[in-house]
ROSE-4610 file (N, C-alpha, C; in Angstrom, 1 decimal, always signed):
// ROSE-4610
residu = [M/M/M/L/L/L/R/R/R/F/F/F/L/L/L/E/E/E/N/N/N/I/I/I/F/F/F/R/R/R/A/A/A/G/G/G/Q/Q/Q/V/V/V/W/W/W/H/H/H/A/A/A/E/E/E/T/T/T/L/L/L/A/A/A/T/T/T/L/L/L/Q/Q/Q/L/L/L/N/N/N/T/T/T/V/V/V/E/E/E/F/F/F/L/L/L/Q/Q/Q/E/E/E/E/E/E/T/T/T/R/R/R/D/D/D/L/L/L/P/P/P/A/A/A/T/T/T/A/A/A/E/E/E/T/T/T/E/E/E/L/L/L/F/F/F/Y/Y/Y/A/A/A/Q/Q/Q/I/I/I/K/K/K/Q/Q/Q/L/L/L/N/N/N/D/D/D/N/N/N/A/A/A/L/L/L/A/A/A/L/L/L/A/A/A/E/E/E/K/K/K/L/L/L/N/N/N/Q/Q/Q/L/L/L/T/T/T/D/D/D/R/R/R/T/T/T/T/T/T/Q/Q/Q/G/G/G/K/K/K/L/L/L/T/T/T]
num = [1/1/1/2/2/2/3/3/3/4/4/4/5/5/5/6/6/6/7/7/7/8/8/8/9/9/9/10/10/10/11/11/11/12/12/12/13/13/13/14/14/14/15/15/15/16/16/16/17/17/17/18/18/18/19/19/19/20/20/20/21/21/21/22/22/22/23/23/23/24/24/24/25/25/25/26/26/26/27/27/27/28/28/28/29/29/29/30/30/30/31/31/31/32/32/32/33/33/33/34/34/34/35/35/35/36/36/36/37/37/37/38/38/38/39/39/39/40/40/40/41/41/41/42/42/42/43/43/43/44/44/44/45/45/45/46/46/46/47/47/47/48/48/48/49/49/49/50/50/50/51/51/51/52/52/52/53/53/53/54/54/54/55/55/55/56/56/56/57/57/57/58/58/58/59/59/59/60/60/60/61/61/61/62/62/62/63/63/63/64/64/64/65/65/65/66/66/66/67/67/67/68/68/68/69/69/69/70/70/70/71/71/71/72/72/72/73/73/73/74/74/74/75/75/75/76/76/76/77/77/77/78/78/78]
x = [+0.8/+0.0/+0.9/+1.9/+2.8/+3.5/+3.8/+4.5/+3.5/+2.2/+1.2/+1.0/+1.0/+0.9/+2.1/+3.3/+4.5/+4.4/+4.0/+3.8/+2.8/+1.7/+0.7/+1.3/+2.1/+2.7/+3.7/+4.5/+5.5/+4.8/+3.8/+3.0/+2.5/+2.0/+1.5/+2.5/+3.7/+4.8/+5.2/+5.3/+5.6/+4.6/+3.3/+2.2/+2.3/+2.6/+2.7/+3.8/+5.0/+6.2/+5.9/+5.3/+5.0/+3.9/+2.9/+1.9/+2.4/+3.3/+3.9/+4.8/+5.6/+6.4/+5.6/+4.5/+3.6/+3.0/+2.6/+2.0/+3.0/+4.2/+5.3/+5.5/+5.6/+5.8/+4.7/+3.5/+2.3/+2.2/+2.5/+2.5/+3.5/+4.7/+5.7/+5.3/+4.8/+4.4/+3.2/+2.3/+1.2/+1.7/+2.6/+3.1/+4.0/+4.7/+5.5/+4.8/+3.9/+3.3/+1.9/+1.1/-0.2/-0.3/+0.2/+0.1/+1.3/+2.4/+3.6/+4.1/+3.8/+4.2/+5.7/+6.2/+7.5/+8.2/+9.5/+10.2/+10.5/+10.6/+11.0/+12.4/+12.7/+13.9/+15.1/+14.9/+16.0/+16.3/+15.2/+15.4/+16.2/+15.8/+16.5/+17.9/+18.2/+19.6/+20.4/+19.8/+20.5/+20.8/+19.8/+20.0/+21.1/+21.2/+22.2/+23.6/+23.6/+24.9/+25.4/+24.5/+24.8/+25.3/+24.7/+25.1/+26.5/+26.8/+28.1/+29.2/+28.8/+29.8/+30.0/+29.0/+29.1/+30.0/+29.8/+30.7/+32.1/+32.4/+33.7/+34.4/+33.6/+34.1/+34.4/+33.6/+33.8/+35.1/+35.3/+36.5/+37.8/+37.7/+38.8/+39.1/+38.1/+38.3/+38.9/+38.5/+39.0/+40.5/+40.9/+42.3/+43.1/+42.6/+43.3/+43.5/+42.4/+42.5/+43.6/+43.6/+44.7/+46.1/+46.2/+47.5/+47.9/+47.0/+47.2/+47.6/+46.8/+47.1/+48.5/+48.8/+50.2/+51.3/+51.1/+52.1/+52.2/+51.0/+51.0/+51.7/+51.4/+52.0/+53.5/+54.0/+55.4/+56.1/+55.4/+56.0/+56.2/+55.3/+55.5/+56.5/+56.8/+57.7/+59.2/+59.4/+60.7/+61.2]
y = [-1.2/+0.0/+1.3/+1.2/+2.4/+2.6/+1.6/+1.7/+2.3/+2.0/+2.5/+4.0/+4.4/+5.9/+6.7/+6.0/+6.7/+6.9/+5.9/+6.0/+7.1/+7.2/+8.2/+9.6/+9.7/+11.0/+11.4/+10.5/+10.8/+11.2/+10.5/+10.8/+12.2/+12.6/+13.9/+15.0/+14.7/+15.6/+15.8/+14.7/+14.8/+15.6/+15.3/+16.0/+17.5/+17.8/+19.2/+19.9/+19.3/+19.9/+20.1/+19.1/+19.3/+20.3/+20.4/+21.4/+22.8/+23.0/+24.3/+24.7/+23.8/+24.1/+24.5/+23.8/+24.1/+25.5/+25.8/+27.1/+28.2/+28.0/+29.0/+29.2/+28.2/+28.3/+29.0/+28.6/+29.3/+30.7/+31.1/+32.5/+33.3/+32.8/+33.5/+33.7/+32.6/+32.7/+33.7/+33.7/+34.7/+36.1/+36.3/+37.7/+38.2/+37.3/+37.6/+37.7/+36.8/+36.7/+37.4/+37.3/+37.8/+39.2/+39.5/+40.9/+41.8/+41.2/+41.9/+42.7/+42.2/+42.9/+42.5/+41.4/+41.0/+40.8/+41.2/+41.0/+39.5/+39.2/+37.8/+37.5/+36.3/+35.8/+36.3/+36.2/+36.7/+38.2/+39.0/+40.4/+40.7/+39.9/+40.1/+39.7/+38.6/+38.2/+39.2/+39.8/+40.8/+42.0/+42.4/+43.6/+43.4/+42.3/+42.0/+41.9/+41.4/+41.3/+42.7/+43.6/+45.0/+45.7/+45.4/+46.0/+45.5/+44.3/+43.7/+44.4/+44.5/+45.2/+46.7/+47.3/+48.7/+48.8/+47.9/+47.8/+47.6/+46.6/+46.3/+47.5/+48.2/+49.4/+50.5/+50.7/+51.7/+51.3/+50.1/+49.7/+49.9/+49.6/+49.8/+51.3/+52.1/+53.6/+54.1/+53.6/+54.0/+53.7/+52.5/+52.1/+53.0/+53.4/+54.3/+55.6/+56.1/+57.4/+57.4/+56.3/+56.2/+56.2/+55.5/+55.5/+56.9/+57.6/+59.0/+59.9/+59.7/+60.6/+60.3/+59.0/+58.6/+59.3/+59.2/+59.7/+61.3/+61.9/+63.4/+63.7/+63.0/+63.3/+63.1/+62.0/+61.7/+62.7/+63.2/+64.2/+65.6/+65.9/+67.2/+67.1/+65.9/+65.7/+65.7/+65.3/+65.2/+66.4]
z = [+0.0/+0.0/+0.0/+0.8/+0.8/-0.5/-1.2/-2.5/-3.5/-3.4/-4.2/-4.0/-2.8/-2.4/-2.9/-2.8/-3.3/-4.8/-5.5/-7.0/-7.4/-6.6/-6.9/-6.6/-5.5/-5.2/-6.2/-6.7/-7.7/-9.0/-9.4/-10.6/-10.5/-9.3/-9.1/-9.2/-8.7/-8.8/-10.3/-11.1/-12.5/-13.2/-13.0/-13.6/-13.3/-12.0/-11.6/-12.3/-12.4/-13.1/-14.6/-15.2/-16.7/-16.9/-16.0/-16.2/-16.0/-15.0/-14.7/-15.9/-16.5/-17.6/-18.8/-19.0/-20.2/-20.0/-18.8/-18.5/-18.7/-18.3/-18.5/-20.0/-20.7/-22.2/-22.8/-22.5/-23.1/-22.7/-21.5/-21.0/-21.8/-21.9/-22.7/-24.1/-24.7/-26.1/-26.3/-25.4/-25.4/-25.3/-24.4/-24.2/-25.3/-26.0/-27.1/-28.4/-28.7/-30.0/-30.1/-29.1/-29.2/-28.7/-27.6/-27.0/-27.4/-27.7/-28.0/-26.8/-25.6/-24.4/-24.1/-24.5/-24.4/-25.7/-25.8/-27.1/-27.3/-28.6/-29.0/-28.4/-28.3/-27.7/-28.6/-29.9/-30.8/-30.7/-30.5/-30.3/-29.0/-27.9/-26.6/-26.7/-27.4/-27.5/-28.3/-29.4/-30.2/-29.3/-28.5/-27.7/-26.7/-26.0/-25.1/-25.7/-27.0/-27.7/-28.0/-28.4/-28.7/-27.4/-26.3/-25.0/-24.7/-24.9/-24.6/-25.6/-26.8/-27.8/-27.4/-27.0/-26.5/-25.3/-24.4/-23.2/-23.5/-24.4/-24.9/-25.6/-26.4/-27.0/-26.0/-25.0/-24.0/-23.2/-22.9/-22.2/-23.0/-24.3/-25.2/-25.3/-25.4/-25.5/-24.2/-23.1/-21.8/-21.7/-22.2/-22.2/-23.1/-24.3/-25.2/-24.6/-23.9/-23.2/-22.1/-21.4/-20.4/-21.0/-22.1/-22.7/-23.2/-23.8/-24.3/-23.1/-22.0/-20.8/-20.3/-20.2/-19.8/-20.7/-22.0/-22.9/-22.7/-22.6/-22.4/-21.1/-20.1/-18.8/-18.8/-19.5/-19.6/-20.5/-21.5/-22.3/-21.6/-20.7/-20.0/-18.9/-18.4/-17.3/-17.9/-19.1/-19.6/-20.4]
């Protein structure tokens, strides 16, 4: 009898997990495709890639400015 109850409990857990996953997917699809309240995954990925590129460019520019500042400072000292 205990084994039977364990199996029912496990089946309930599996059903719950599958139902929750389906609900999440359906909600995302509804918000992206039907209402357009959320951007599509591809748009989001492109946006984050552009942010990363902008950050990389800003870091490179900061490094170049530091090098120019160092050269200018060294030139004035000598």
